[in-house]
N, C-alpha and C positions, 0 to 999 in steps of 0.2 A: 811485333811491332800490331797495333791494333789501329785502324786507321776508322775514324768516326767521320761521318760526312752526309750533308744533307742530300737528299735524293731531290734526283731534277732530270728531266728527260735529256739533258747535256752530258751526263756524267754517267759513270759506270756504277754508280753506287746506288743500285734500287734495292739492296736487301737491308734498307733501314730497319724492317723490323727483326731483323737477327740479331741487329747491335745488343741490345740487353743481353740476350742469350751467349754471345761472344765475349763480352766484359764477363758476366757471370763466371765462365768456364775457366777465363784468363785468372781470375782470381785463385781458384782450385790450380792452377799450373805455377803462379809464383808463389805461394806458401811455400814456407819449409818444412810443413808437417810438424812441426813440434806444438805438442797441446796449447801452448801459448798463443800462438801466432796461426795457428791452423785455420784457412778460410774453410769452412763446410755448407751446408743445408740445412739451417737452422727453421728458415722459413721463406716463402715465396710470394712476390707481387701477385703472381696472377692469381693465387688462391687466398690472397688475403691473411696470409698466417703470419707476415712479415711483422704486422704491427702489434702483435702481442708479446714479441720479443725482448727480453728485458735489454740493458745497454749492453751488458758483456756479449750475449749473443747476438746484438745488431754488428757489434764491433770484429765477428768471427763469421758472418753472413754474406756466401757471395752475392747474393742479390740485393743486399744493400750498395753493394760497391757499384753494381750493375744499373739499378735505378738513378743512384746519386750520378753517376757518371752519365747518362742518358740525358735526365732533367737538365743537366748542366750544358750540354752541346743541344739539346732541342727544343727546352722549355718545360713547365709542368704542363700545359695544356694538351701537349702530345704525348706527355707519360700517362695523363689521367683518360685519355682516349683509348689506350692501348691495353692500362690496367684500370678499369672503371672501380676496382674495388679499393683502390687507393684513396679515393677522395675520401 
């Protein structure tokens, strides 16, 4: 189970910056490693290599799922602050 939570001084969830990495790695863990469904590292949001991927590569890219989930939970503004090259 992966818990995505907002960071604040009252909670124990202060490792918000690690959330994309955890979701990224979870993608590798849950795939069944069959070539049709394997989740690999085609591109990386931090280095801005994910923008150049084809549709097929994006569907099998771990960072695609991590950034989608993080943006869904915390908003685009937060994603852009963490990964400015995604603008």
